[in-house]
C-alpha positions in Angstrom: 101.3 18.0 112.8 100.7 19.0 109.3 101.5 15.7 107.7 98.5 13.8 106.4 99.7 10.3 107.3 100.6 11.2 110.8 98.2 10.3 113.6 95.4 9.1 111.4 92.5 10.3 113.4 94.1 13.5 114.5 95.5 14.5 111.2 92.2 14.1 109.7 90.7 16.8 111.9 93.9 18.9 111.7 94.2 19.1 115.5 97.3 20.6 117.2 98.8 17.6 118.9 101.3 17.5 121.7 104.3 15.5 120.5 104.7 13.4 123.6 104.0 10.0 125.0 104.6 7.9 128.1 102.8 6.4 131.0 100.8 9.2 132.7 100.2 9.1 136.5 96.7 8.3 137.8 94.4 11.3 138.2 94.2 13.0 141.5 91.4 12.0 143.9 90.9 15.6 144.8 88.1 17.7 143.2 88.7 18.3 139.5 88.5 21.8 138.0 87.0 21.9 134.6 85.0 24.3 132.4 81.5 23.0 131.8 79.9 23.6 128.4 76.1 23.8 128.7 73.6 22.1 126.5 71.4 24.2 124.2 68.7 23.8 121.6 71.2 22.9 118.8 72.9 20.1 120.7 69.7 18.9 122.2 68.2 18.6 118.6 70.9 16.0 117.6 69.5 12.5 117.9 72.1 9.7 118.4 71.5 6.0 118.7 73.8 3.1 119.4 75.9 1.9 122.3 78.9 3.6 123.9 82.1 2.5 122.1 80.1 1.7 118.9 79.8 3.7 115.8 76.8 6.0 116.3 73.8 6.6 114.1 73.3 10.4 114.2 70.5 12.5 112.7 70.0 16.2 112.7 68.5 18.8 110.5 71.1 20.6 108.5 72.3 23.3 108.3 72.7 23.3 112.1 74.6 25.9 114.0 74.8 27.8 117.2 76.4 31.1 118.3 78.4 29.2 120.9 79.5 25.6 121.4 76.7 23.6 123.0 77.2 20.2 124.6 74.6 17.6 125.6 75.4 14.5 127.6 73.7 11.5 126.0 75.1 8.9 128.4 76.5 9.8 131.8 79.6 7.8 132.8 80.7 7.1 136.3 84.5 7.2 135.9 87.1 9.9 136.3 86.2 13.4 135.2 88.2 15.2 132.4 89.6 18.2 134.2 91.5 21.1 132.8 94.9 20.1 131.5 94.2 16.4 132.0 94.4 13.9 129.2 91.2 12.3 128.0 91.3 9.4 125.5 88.3 9.5 123.3 86.6 8.0 120.3 84.7 10.5 118.2 82.6 10.8 115.0 82.7 14.1 113.3 80.0 15.6 111.0 79.7 18.7 108.9 76.7 20.5 110.5 76.1 22.5 107.4 75.9 19.6 104.9 75.0 16.8 107.4 77.9 14.6 106.0 79.9 12.4 108.2 83.5 13.5 107.8 85.6 11.1 110.0 85.3 8.5 112.8 87.9 6.8 115.0 85.5 4.0 115.8 85.4 1.9 112.7 87.9 -0.1 110.5 91.3 0.4 112.1 90.5 3.7 113.8 92.4 4.5 117.0 91.2 6.4 120.0 92.6 9.9 120.3 94.4 11.3 123.4 93.2 14.9 123.9 94.7 17.4 126.4 91.8 19.4 127.9 93.3 22.7 126.9 92.1 24.9 124.1 95.6 26.0 123.2 96.5 22.5 122.3 93.4 21.1 120.6 90.4 22.3 118.5 88.5 24.5 121.1 85.1 23.0 120.2 86.4 19.4 120.8 88.0 20.5 124.1 84.7 22.0 125.2 82.9 18.8 124.3 85.3 16.7 126.5 85.8 19.1 129.4 84.0 17.9 132.6 82.9 14.7 130.9 83.4 11.4 132.9 84.8 8.1 131.6 81.9 6.1 130.1 80.1 9.2 128.9 78.8 9.8 125.4 78.3 13.5 124.6 77.3 15.4 121.5 78.5 18.9 120.7 77.5 21.5 118.1 80.5 23.6 117.3 80.3 27.0 115.5 83.1 28.1 113.2 84.7 30.3 115.9 85.5 27.1 117.9 86.3 25.1 114.8 88.0 26.1 111.5 86.6 29.6 111.2 86.7 31.6 108.0 89.4 29.4 106.4 87.6 26.0 106.8 89.6 22.8 106.3 89.6 21.7 102.7 91.4 18.4 103.3 88.6 17.4 105.7 85.7 18.7 103.7 84.9 21.8 105.9 84.1 25.0 104.0 84.7 28.4 105.3 82.0 29.2 108.0 80.9 25.6 108.4 79.8 24.4 111.8 80.6 20.9 113.1 78.9 18.2 115.2 81.0 15.9 117.4 79.7 12.7 119.0 82.4 11.8 121.6 82.9 8.7 123.8 85.2 9.3 126.8 87.1 6.1 127.3 89.8 7.1 129.8 91.1 10.1 131.8 94.6 10.4 133.2 97.0 13.1 134.2 98.6 14.6 131.1 102.1 13.3 130.2 105.0 15.5 131.0 105.8 17.7 128.0 108.6 16.6 125.8 110.8 19.3 124.3 110.6 19.7 120.5 113.4 17.6 119.0 116.5 19.4 117.9 117.1 19.0 114.2 120.5 17.6 113.5 122.0 19.7 110.7 124.1 16.7 109.7 121.1 14.3 109.4 120.7 13.0 105.8 117.6 14.1 104.0 117.2 10.8 102.2 118.0 7.1 102.8 121.6 6.2 102.5 121.6 2.4 102.7 122.6 -0.2 100.2 120.2 -0.8 97.3 118.0 -3.9 97.6 115.8 -5.5 94.9 112.1 -5.4 95.5 110.1 -8.6 95.1 108.3 -9.4 91.9 104.8 -7.8 91.8 105.8 -4.8 93.9 105.5 -1.3 92.5 108.7 0.1 90.9 110.4 3.2 92.4 112.6 5.6 90.5 114.5 8.3 92.4 115.2 11.9 91.4 118.5 13.4 92.1 117.3 14.8 95.4 115.8 11.4 96.4 112.1 12.2 95.5 110.5 8.9 94.5 108.3 8.2 91.5 106.2 5.2 92.0 104.8 3.1 89.1 101.9 0.7 90.1 101.8 -2.7 88.3 98.8 -3.7 86.2 97.6 -6.2 88.7 95.3 -6.4 91.6 96.8 -5.3 94.9 97.6 -7.8 97.7 95.0 -8.1 100.5 97.5 -8.1 103.3 100.3 -5.7 104.3 103.4 -6.2 102.2 106.8 -4.7 103.1 110.1 -4.7 101.3 113.5 -2.9 101.7 114.6 -0.8 98.8 117.7 0.4 100.7 119.1 -1.2 103.8 120.6 1.1 106.3 123.2 0.3 109.0 121.8 2.7 111.7 119.8 2.1 114.9 116.8 -0.2 114.9 113.4 1.5 115.1 111.5 0.2 118.2 107.8 0.3 118.9 106.9 3.7 120.3 110.1 5.4 119.1 110.0 8.9 117.6 111.1 8.6 114.0 112.1 11.2 111.4 111.2 10.2 107.8 110.7 11.3 104.3 107.6 9.7 102.8 105.4 9.6 99.7 101.9 8.1 99.7 100.3 6.8 96.4 96.9 5.2 95.7 97.2 1.8 94.0 94.2 2.2 91.7 95.1 5.6 90.3 98.8 6.0 90.9 98.0 9.4 92.4 100.3 10.9 95.0 97.9 12.0 97.8 100.5 13.2 100.3 104.3 13.5 100.7 107.0 15.2 102.8 109.2 15.7 99.7 109.4 19.4 98.8 108.4 20.3 102.4 110.5 18.9 105.2 110.9 15.5 106.9 108.2 14.4 109.3 108.8 13.5 113.0 106.3 11.4 114.9 105.9 8.4 117.1 105.5 5.0 115.5 102.2 4.5 117.4 100.7 7.7 116.0 100.2 6.5 112.4 97.9 4.2 110.5 98.6 0.5 111.4 100.2 -0.5 108.1 102.6 2.5 108.4 103.6 1.4 111.9 104.3 -2.1 110.6 106.6 -0.7 107.9 108.7 1.2 110.5 109.1 -1.0 113.5 112.2 -3.3 113.2 113.7 -1.3 110.3 117.1 0.5 110.6 118.0 4.1 110.1 119.2 4.7 106.6 116.8 2.3 105.1 114.2 3.0 102.4 111.1 0.9 102.7 108.1 0.3 100.4 104.9 -0.8 102.0 101.6 -1.9 100.4 98.7 -1.2 102.8 95.2 -2.6 102.2 92.2 -0.6 103.5 91.8 -2.4 106.8 95.3 -1.4 107.8 95.0 2.1 106.4 92.0 4.4 106.6 89.3 1.7 106.6 86.0 1.5 104.8 85.4 5.2 105.3 88.5 6.2 103.4 89.4 9.9 103.2 87.3 11.2 100.3 88.8 14.7 100.5 92.2 13.1 99.7 90.8 11.0 96.9 91.0 7.8 99.0 88.0 5.6 98.9 87.1 2.8 101.4 88.4 0.2 99.0 91.7 1.8 98.1 95.0 0.1 98.7 97.9 2.5 99.5 101.6 2.4 98.7 104.1 4.3 100.8 107.8 4.8 100.1 109.5 5.7 103.4 113.1 6.9 104.0 114.0 6.4 107.6 116.4 9.2 108.7 116.5 9.0 112.5 115.0 7.3 115.5 114.9 7.9 119.2 113.0 6.5 122.2 110.0 8.6 123.1 110.0 10.2 126.5 
């Protein structure tokens, strides 16, 4: 998915995600086929300390690269093996191997483990090569050259320049059969492109929202300190279906930083976003579940329910920034 807010961990690394969910079956007890990525001098040179399931302390001499992806097992787990086309649930910390900077982690401050299908057509090839053949309970490190990462284009939103290599430290937490594929949702041509519910007054102290003719919001932040807990209010109350936990929702949204008033991401001017309610940052989930289709919701999200103390520097979000989202709920459906 191309939307920044969707799937906090995954969007940050611009992975291609399968838009599906459900309760996968247990992995087969028969031998598991997988493509083993060998260690090499680059991956062996990365020093990692800290326990499994804890944020690692990682050191390496930058710039670090390799002609091919290299994978070194730091801790060998004893659980199920991540075979081809299976689903591995992982925590990971990502570094720019050229600059040495930590770019993203799922393992601190509200981060969520990432389900990865072990298939290079569905996820970043270098990450798949790190996970493939790993067993539950393993911690591995991979050095990924540009050809298995972001190539000659880089990823500016993440802080990866053209030609940069990456380092992943990956903890394999679970392995299951992959969920059955869910067909891409059919867009209803009659679906509204903005909230249609009745106007509601926002509580005192909330940001104010003005709407353009097409529904695009302009948010004005009050001259006061932000709240320290998630705050939610209806701006429009729809009469449609109620959004349940895990539902696939279609929304228009705009995200603004409280301190600067800067819009850091929005669907307006592009197209509405569709995703599951459990694939977003925690504060965004809270703003959706229990609401009705046709509603417009404003939510104030402190760092611990957003992107945590790491923030997202490439988007101008620091670890202390409170975020404001205006969300128009256009449709909801149970995930399959």
